[in-house]
Backbone bond lengths (Angstrom), bond angles and torsions (degrees), N, CA, C in turn:
res aa  C-N    CA-C-N  psi(-1)  N-CA   C-N-CA  omega(-1)  CA-C   N-CA-C  phi
1 X - - - 1.485 - - 1.525 108.39 -
2 X 1.354 117.17 138.97 1.364 121.79 173.31 1.517 110.75 -127.87
3 X 1.351 117.13 163.62 1.427 124.65 179.60 1.498 109.41 -113.55
4 X 1.294 121.20 139.19 1.511 122.20 -176.17 1.493 110.23 -67.04
5 X 1.307 119.59 -32.37 1.488 123.30 -178.72 1.545 108.28 -163.02
6 X 1.316 113.28 174.43 1.516 119.82 178.13 1.452 109.60 -65.92
7 X 1.341 119.15 -40.11 1.453 123.36 178.55 1.556 110.47 -59.57
8 X 1.246 116.25 -48.00 1.521 118.19 178.53 1.470 110.08 -66.41
9 X 1.282 120.53 -39.50 1.461 122.48 179.19 1.566 108.94 -64.34
10 X 1.304 118.80 -36.41 1.438 123.78 177.41 1.559 110.41 -64.49
11 X 1.342 116.23 -41.06 1.440 118.00 179.09 1.560 110.66 -68.76
12 X 1.290 116.83 -40.22 1.508 118.67 177.27 1.512 110.96 -66.04
13 X 1.329 115.91 -37.74 1.526 117.45 -179.03 1.542 108.31 -68.26
14 X 1.414 113.91 -44.92 1.436 116.38 177.98 1.482 116.74 -55.45
15 X 1.357 114.16 -41.91 1.489 119.06 -179.19 1.531 108.81 -72.24
16 X 1.303 119.88 -36.34 1.485 122.96 172.82 1.533 111.25 -58.46
17 X 1.297 117.30 -44.50 1.500 118.98 176.54 1.488 111.96 -66.19
18 X 1.314 115.23 -37.44 1.505 119.77 179.93 1.545 110.03 -65.58
19 X 1.275 116.61 -42.24 1.503 122.45 177.25 1.534 112.39 -64.24
20 X 1.368 113.71 -27.88 1.515 116.81 177.85 1.551 109.13 -92.57
21 X 1.252 120.55 9.30 1.461 124.92 -178.74 1.477 112.51 53.48
22 X 1.350 120.97 39.66 1.410 125.26 175.20 1.521 107.87 -79.89
23 X 1.293 116.21 134.14 1.457 122.32 -179.41 1.575 106.64 -125.60
24 X 1.288 110.26 152.54 1.508 118.52 178.96 1.456 111.87 -152.64
25 X 1.340 118.79 159.48 1.450 118.02 178.05 1.485 110.35 -98.87
26 X 1.360 118.04 -27.79 1.444 123.95 179.48 1.563 109.96 -139.70
27 X 1.334 115.46 134.24 1.439 119.38 172.04 1.577 105.97 -95.46
28 X 1.292 116.62 130.45 1.505 123.55 -177.47 1.493 107.05 -115.10
29 X 1.400 115.57 108.26 1.453 121.45 175.53 1.395 112.83 -88.51
30 X 1.349 119.48 141.53 1.411 125.57 176.56 1.503 111.83 -95.51
31 X 1.308 117.14 116.04 1.502 119.33 -174.61 1.604 108.34 -69.53
32 X 1.342 115.23 149.65 1.477 120.92 -1.69 1.529 107.53 -97.82
33 X 1.366 121.17 -48.03 1.399 121.22 -168.34 1.576 115.81 -59.99
34 X 1.346 113.49 -28.66 1.433 119.56 -178.04 1.540 111.30 -65.93
35 X 1.326 117.19 -27.56 1.402 122.68 -177.22 1.583 109.38 -66.90
36 X 1.304 115.77 -38.76 1.486 118.73 177.42 1.573 112.07 -58.36
37 X 1.295 113.95 -44.10 1.467 121.53 179.97 1.545 108.34 -70.03
38 X 1.279 118.14 -43.82 1.472 124.88 -179.25 1.510 111.22 -59.77
39 X 1.341 116.42 -40.86 1.483 119.08 -177.48 1.494 112.96 -61.92
40 X 1.373 117.36 -36.01 1.427 122.95 177.36 1.529 111.58 -69.71
41 X 1.367 113.68 -40.09 1.497 119.23 176.33 1.499 111.22 -64.26
42 X 1.272 117.85 -43.85 1.485 122.84 179.04 1.521 109.72 -59.81
43 X 1.306 116.78 -44.54 1.484 119.15 178.55 1.515 113.11 -60.20
44 X 1.298 114.76 -46.08 1.501 118.85 -177.13 1.505 110.67 -70.88
45 X 1.383 118.97 -37.77 1.447 116.02 179.97 1.496 111.20 -88.59
46 X 1.330 117.51 0.43 1.443 121.68 -178.78 1.537 115.75 56.73
47 X 1.365 110.09 47.87 1.469 117.17 178.72 1.530 109.76 -119.49
48 X 1.365 118.36 159.41 1.390 122.73 177.76 1.606 108.75 -71.82
49 X 1.306 114.74 148.99 1.463 119.86 179.06 1.474 109.83 -106.01
50 X 1.360 118.67 128.70 1.458 123.83 172.44 1.517 108.47 -125.97
51 X 1.267 114.33 163.26 1.489 122.85 179.31 1.540 110.46 -101.69
52 X 1.265 118.26 129.56 1.517 117.98 170.38 1.558 106.92 -113.57
53 X 1.201 114.40 114.05 1.466 122.72 -178.50 1.454 116.12 -71.54
54 X 1.400 120.12 119.60 1.459 124.09 179.19 1.536 107.60 -135.09
55 X 1.336 115.70 156.31 1.391 120.18 174.90 1.586 109.78 -145.43
56 X 1.308 112.90 136.75 1.513 114.48 174.35 1.441 113.27 -75.60
57 X 1.360 116.92 144.88 1.472 122.90 174.93 1.527 103.86 -98.29
58 X 1.294 115.93 112.98 1.483 119.96 -178.09 1.516 110.61 -90.29
59 X 1.312 114.12 155.58 1.527 118.15 174.26 1.515 105.74 -60.73
60 X 1.357 117.53 142.30 1.507 121.51 179.65 1.538 111.76 -59.34
61 X 1.316 118.74 -31.45 1.437 121.42 -177.85 1.548 114.33 -95.49
62 X 1.318 111.99 -14.26 1.512 116.83 -177.58 1.503 105.85 -148.60
63 X 1.280 118.19 86.22 1.470 121.57 -167.42 1.497 113.11 -69.02
64 X 1.298 122.60 -15.44 1.462 123.46 175.72 1.523 110.21 -75.61
65 X 1.393 119.03 -22.54 1.411 123.74 178.66 1.496 112.41 -82.82
66 X 1.295 118.21 112.71 1.443 121.77 -175.39 1.535 113.87 -76.92
67 X 1.302 115.93 132.18 1.458 120.40 173.77 1.525 110.01 -114.03
68 X 1.343 118.73 1.85 1.405 122.53 -177.71 1.510 110.98 169.51
69 X 1.333 118.16 -169.60 1.435 120.64 176.16 1.549 110.76 -157.09
70 X 1.310 113.82 159.02 1.448 123.37 176.02 1.572 111.42 -112.28
71 X 1.291 118.79 149.59 1.446 120.77 171.69 1.538 107.54 -150.24
72 X 1.328 112.76 147.29 1.484 117.27 173.86 1.471 111.50 -64.16
73 X 1.357 119.49 149.99 1.428 125.99 5.17 1.565 112.35 -85.14
74 X 1.287 118.18 -34.91 1.477 120.57 177.76 1.538 113.08 -155.23
75 X 1.280 114.19 47.51 1.522 121.34 179.32 1.576 109.81 -93.24
76 X 1.356 112.68 125.97 1.461 119.22 177.33 1.509 103.08 -128.40
77 X 1.393 114.94 119.32 1.454 121.58 172.44 1.452 112.58 -121.55
78 X 1.357 114.30 126.84 1.452 120.56 -179.29 1.546 109.01 -121.11
79 X 1.388 112.57 140.53 1.467 115.93 174.64 1.538 107.54 -89.02
80 X 1.338 114.85 94.38 1.448 120.75 -170.34 1.514 112.30 -63.75
81 X 1.289 121.03 -26.09 1.464 124.57 179.62 1.457 106.81 -69.00
82 X 1.396 117.59 -45.55 1.479 120.48 -178.07 1.542 109.08 -68.65
83 X 1.287 116.22 -40.04 1.474 120.55 178.79 1.515 112.72 -59.91
84 X 1.302 116.00 -43.32 1.511 121.64 177.91 1.504 111.08 -68.79
85 X 1.354 115.75 -46.10 1.514 117.27 -173.43 1.516 110.43 -70.68
86 X 1.339 120.39 -31.22 1.434 120.26 177.97 1.522 113.74 -93.81
87 X 1.326 114.67 13.46 1.544 122.08 171.64 1.550 110.89 50.34
88 X 1.266 117.38 51.95 1.437 122.08 176.89 1.547 108.11 -72.03
89 X 1.325 114.25 131.90 1.465 120.68 175.42 1.479 108.85 -78.97
90 X 1.318 116.38 126.67 1.470 123.06 -172.28 1.542 111.79 -54.15
91 X 1.313 119.17 -41.41 1.461 124.47 -178.51 1.515 109.77 -63.14
92 X 1.352 114.79 -43.10 1.484 121.83 -179.17 1.598 107.69 -62.95
93 X 1.325 113.74 -44.09 1.430 118.02 -176.69 1.534 111.43 -66.05
94 X 1.285 116.31 -39.04 1.511 118.28 177.23 1.527 113.55 -65.58
95 X 1.347 115.73 -31.81 1.430 118.60 174.75 1.568 113.05 -63.70
96 X 1.344 113.80 -43.80 1.455 118.33 173.24 1.505 114.28 -62.63
97 X 1.317 118.88 -39.25 1.412 121.79 177.15 1.524 111.84 -64.21
98 X 1.297 114.26 -39.92 1.499 117.73 177.14 1.505 114.02 -65.33
99 X 1.327 116.02 -40.83 1.443 119.99 174.72 1.544 113.59 -61.51
100 X 1.347 113.67 -46.58 1.445 115.88 -179.52 1.474 115.02 -69.98
101 X 1.351 116.77 -30.38 1.490 122.04 171.71 1.477 112.65 -61.80
102 X 1.339 115.49 -37.72 1.496 116.95 175.13 1.501 109.88 -64.61
103 X 1.329 118.56 -47.86 1.442 120.85 179.52 1.590 113.03 -59.96
104 X 1.325 112.41 -35.88 1.437 117.64 175.17 1.560 112.60 -60.30
105 X 1.341 114.46 -44.92 1.463 118.42 178.54 1.534 110.17 -64.02
106 X 1.354 115.44 -36.40 1.468 118.04 175.88 1.510 112.02 -60.93
107 X 1.289 117.67 -44.23 1.449 122.70 178.53 1.543 109.69 -58.03
108 X 1.342 116.76 -45.05 1.473 122.31 179.94 1.539 110.41 -62.49
109 X 1.312 118.52 -42.45 1.423 121.77 -179.09 1.471 112.23 -68.97
110 X 1.351 116.53 -34.59 1.423 121.15 -176.72 1.497 115.00 -83.68
111 X 1.386 120.41 -36.24 1.399 122.26 -168.32 1.494 114.81 -108.95
112 X 1.350 117.83 -8.94 1.479 118.04 -179.13 1.517 111.22 -87.46
113 X 1.320 113.01 130.54 1.485 119.95 173.17 1.497 109.39 -73.08
114 X 1.290 120.46 158.62 1.522 124.04 -176.95 1.492 106.38 -70.88
115 X 1.370 118.32 -30.84 1.514 119.50 179.21 1.538 110.21 -114.60
116 X 1.285 114.21 89.33 1.564 119.47 178.42 1.511 108.35 -87.24
117 X 1.292 112.71 156.46 1.493 121.62 171.90 1.489 107.82 -84.90
118 X 1.308 116.25 125.36 1.529 120.01 178.52 1.505 108.56 -71.39
119 X 1.380 112.27 143.84 1.498 118.31 177.80 1.526 115.01 -83.26
120 X 1.283 117.04 -15.04 1.463 123.29 -176.10 1.496 112.85 -52.15
121 X 1.349 116.85 117.09 1.384 121.01 175.54 1.531 114.94 83.11
122 X 1.314 118.54 3.84 1.428 123.36 -172.89 1.550 113.16 -113.26
123 X 1.298 117.78 166.71 1.482 122.82 174.88 1.498 107.94 -91.08
124 X 1.287 119.48 119.75 1.404 124.55 179.07 1.586 110.93 -104.84
125 X 1.286 114.49 126.13 1.461 121.52 178.23 1.549 111.37 -104.76
126 X 1.340 118.01 101.59 1.446 120.91 -177.42 1.523 109.01 -84.85
127 X 1.322 116.32 129.79 1.469 123.68 -175.38 1.531 110.39 -125.98
128 X 1.325 114.91 131.24 1.495 122.01 174.49 1.523 106.04 -131.41
129 X 1.366 114.06 168.04 1.451 119.38 179.01 1.515 114.70 -79.42
130 X 1.400 116.25 -9.31 1.429 124.08 -177.87 1.431 113.29 176.49
131 X 1.359 117.93 151.08 1.422 120.07 177.72 1.463 112.31 -118.14
132 X 1.307 117.83 105.00 1.471 120.37 -175.13 1.507 108.51 -92.50
133 X 1.343 120.11 -77.86 1.446 121.69 174.40 1.493 113.58 -87.23
134 X 1.322 116.46 -25.24 1.466 121.20 -177.19 1.600 114.57 86.89
135 X 1.335 115.10 2.38 1.467 121.00 -172.86 1.521 109.18 -63.47
136 X 1.361 116.34 -56.19 1.512 118.29 -176.09 1.530 111.52 -64.25
137 X 1.355 118.33 -34.77 1.450 120.83 -179.38 1.508 109.36 -69.97
138 X 1.331 117.72 -38.62 1.430 120.61 176.38 1.538 111.80 -57.15
139 X 1.302 116.08 -39.80 1.510 121.64 175.97 1.525 107.30 -64.55
140 X 1.303 116.63 -44.91 1.540 122.76 179.91 1.566 107.14 -55.01
141 X 1.282 116.19 -49.39 1.463 121.18 -177.35 1.541 109.55 -61.69
142 X 1.303 120.39 -43.90 1.457 124.09 173.99 1.517 112.96 -59.23
143 X 1.376 114.60 -37.42 1.479 117.18 177.12 1.461 109.98 -67.32
144 X 1.328 120.15 -43.69 1.499 122.74 -178.12 1.496 109.58 -61.98
145 X 1.331 116.86 -42.73 1.499 122.39 176.91 1.572 108.77 -58.35
146 X 1.307 114.07 -48.38 1.452 121.52 -178.69 1.508 111.85 -58.01
147 X 1.337 116.02 -34.77 1.429 120.91 179.50 1.584 115.46 -83.66
148 X 1.325 113.62 3.81 1.381 119.52 173.91 1.529 119.34 90.61
149 X 1.384 115.57 14.99 1.458 121.84 178.02 1.594 108.42 -55.34
150 X 1.396 113.70 135.66 1.406 120.75 177.73 1.528 110.29 -71.95
151 X 1.275 116.58 -39.14 1.456 122.98 -179.29 1.523 107.56 -145.54
152 X 1.315 116.74 143.81 1.437 123.79 179.83 1.555 112.18 -123.80
153 X 1.308 117.23 118.15 1.452 122.48 178.40 1.497 106.39 -113.04
154 X 1.346 114.16 143.94 1.524 120.39 178.02 1.599 105.12 -117.39
155 X 1.313 113.37 136.40 1.471 115.40 179.42 1.510 110.04 -142.56
156 X 1.348 120.58 141.72 1.383 123.94 174.35 1.538 110.59 -153.03
157 X 1.269 116.85 157.15 1.566 119.08 176.95 1.542 110.57 -63.40
158 X 1.347 117.42 -38.33 1.448 119.05 -176.92 1.504 109.60 -144.76
159 X 1.429 113.70 147.56 1.414 117.71 -178.95 1.569 107.00 -151.57
160 X 1.373 110.26 156.89 1.441 118.59 173.98 1.568 107.86 -82.35
161 X 1.309 116.11 158.67 1.425 120.81 -179.59 1.535 109.49 -65.46
162 X 1.363 114.49 -36.60 1.506 122.94 -179.70 1.517 108.66 -64.88
163 X 1.337 120.43 -44.60 1.388 123.41 177.74 1.531 113.96 -61.51
164 X 1.305 116.83 -43.04 1.450 122.89 178.96 1.579 107.89 -61.19
165 X 1.263 118.83 -44.93 1.436 121.67 178.73 1.524 111.95 -61.39
166 X 1.291 110.46 -51.31 1.528 118.11 178.79 1.510 115.52 -54.47
167 X 1.357 114.86 -43.57 1.455 117.69 -173.97 1.540 110.66 -86.45
168 X 1.329 117.36 -19.29 1.451 116.53 173.98 1.551 110.65 -62.91
169 X 1.268 116.86 -25.68 1.441 118.63 179.29 1.565 117.64 -75.56
170 X 1.329 112.46 -14.90 1.458 118.53 -177.51 1.565 114.82 -118.85
171 X 1.314 114.53 -27.38 1.499 118.93 -178.76 1.471 109.45 -98.65
172 X 1.342 119.57 159.60 1.416 122.52 176.31 1.538 111.36 -75.69
173 X 1.265 118.21 -26.89 1.442 122.66 179.74 1.538 107.61 -155.35
174 X 1.361 115.64 139.71 1.457 121.56 171.99 1.490 113.83 -126.69
175 X 1.329 119.84 125.37 1.437 122.59 -168.35 1.523 107.96 -133.43
176 X 1.368 116.03 130.78 1.444 122.63 173.91 1.546 110.18 -139.45
177 X 1.282 114.45 145.47 1.516 119.30 178.27 1.539 109.52 -69.71
178 X 1.376 115.59 -40.16 1.450 119.79 177.54 1.466 110.50 -126.99
179 X 1.251 118.87 131.12 1.479 127.66 173.77 1.490 109.13 -117.77
180 X 1.323 114.95 117.72 1.484 118.98 -175.34 1.512 108.78 -118.79
181 X 1.382 116.61 118.41 1.511 119.01 176.23 1.492 112.46 -70.70
182 X 1.415 119.11 -12.51 1.448 120.65 178.97 1.598 107.59 -111.74
183 X 1.243 115.15 36.07 1.454 122.84 -177.15 1.524 108.99 -60.50
184 X 1.333 118.64 135.65 1.469 121.00 176.24 1.548 112.23 -117.03
185 X 1.324 114.38 -53.62 1.494 117.18 -175.79 1.575 106.82 -154.02
186 X 1.356 113.22 144.96 1.459 118.17 -177.18 1.523 112.74 -54.95
187 X 1.370 115.86 -47.08 1.401 123.94 -176.33 1.525 115.68 -55.68
188 X 1.334 113.63 -23.89 1.470 119.38 -177.95 1.544 111.99 -65.77
189 X 1.326 116.96 -19.95 1.441 122.67 -178.47 1.494 114.27 -97.36
190 X 1.300 116.79 10.25 1.449 122.78 179.35 1.532 112.09 -125.03
191 X 1.326 120.25 133.84 1.450 121.31 178.26 1.601 106.52 -77.08
192 X 1.327 117.13 -26.97 1.424 121.10 -174.42 1.548 103.70 -135.46
193 X 1.407 118.18 112.65 1.408 122.26 -169.86 1.525 111.65 -140.40
194 X 1.371 117.17 58.58 1.471 115.70 -178.04 1.572 109.67 -81.25
195 X 1.330 112.40 165.19 1.446 117.58 177.21 1.483 111.06 -68.18
196 X 1.322 120.03 129.73 1.459 125.16 178.92 1.490 108.63 -74.96
197 X 1.293 117.28 136.06 1.485 123.10 -178.90 1.452 110.14 -94.32
198 X 1.407 116.07 159.97 1.442 121.20 174.41 1.494 112.95 -56.46
199 X 1.426 111.41 -41.34 1.454 115.50 -179.24 1.576 115.23 -61.57
200 X 1.330 113.58 -30.62 1.488 117.96 -179.34 1.531 107.10 -70.90
201 X 1.354 114.00 -41.84 1.451 116.61 179.41 1.487 113.60 -61.95
202 X 1.348 115.29 -44.63 1.484 120.15 -179.40 1.524 111.23 -62.33
203 X 1.339 116.29 -37.29 1.438 119.95 178.76 1.548 111.99 -63.32
204 X 1.316 114.34 -43.07 1.484 119.19 176.29 1.538 113.01 -62.50
205 X 1.308 113.82 -43.59 1.494 118.83 176.35 1.479 110.71 -57.13
206 X 1.338 116.48 -44.28 1.493 122.58 -179.93 1.516 110.06 -62.80
207 X 1.326 114.56 -46.23 1.432 118.10 -179.01 1.589 112.20 -59.65
208 X 1.233 115.56 -44.10 1.422 121.78 -177.82 1.547 117.14 -87.59
209 X 1.294 115.25 3.56 1.513 120.22 -179.32 1.539 109.68 -60.27
């Protein structure tokens, strides 16, 4: 199954959640692409939309390969097994973490409204455009817990079986429209999958303010 776009995927996910009687107080979109999906989910569930800033920690020698993730306010998660097996030099890893921490702060400065809804005591619904390894979303769950969320739900249009298993251990509920045990890449499940721009994210935030 494929989705024509992130917007269409968000509408299908929102309806899927509605059919399952899933309720939330806040929808938390993960920038950038996840915010497009989250905006549709928030509209259908009639919830406010907020941004939860996360960044992947890539391997120093192969940045697309995740060895962990960062999330606001100060969550750092590392896959120690992968770090050890791939013989990552500590100094090199710290440089990557420093770079991604700076990008995380840029996300916060760019995407956070002056009056944000606090997560404390509320149900947070974390939404991304797909769950591949689950690393960044696991960091997002840890962030929501740290901010005092009463319950944390994760939802995405598509997910790998591995990510579903991984996130079930940390979130209260994990929901996907499509779960593929032979998952390869998120973009494979979309007919149209361009890179989301900062301007698009800002426009969605403004619309749902």
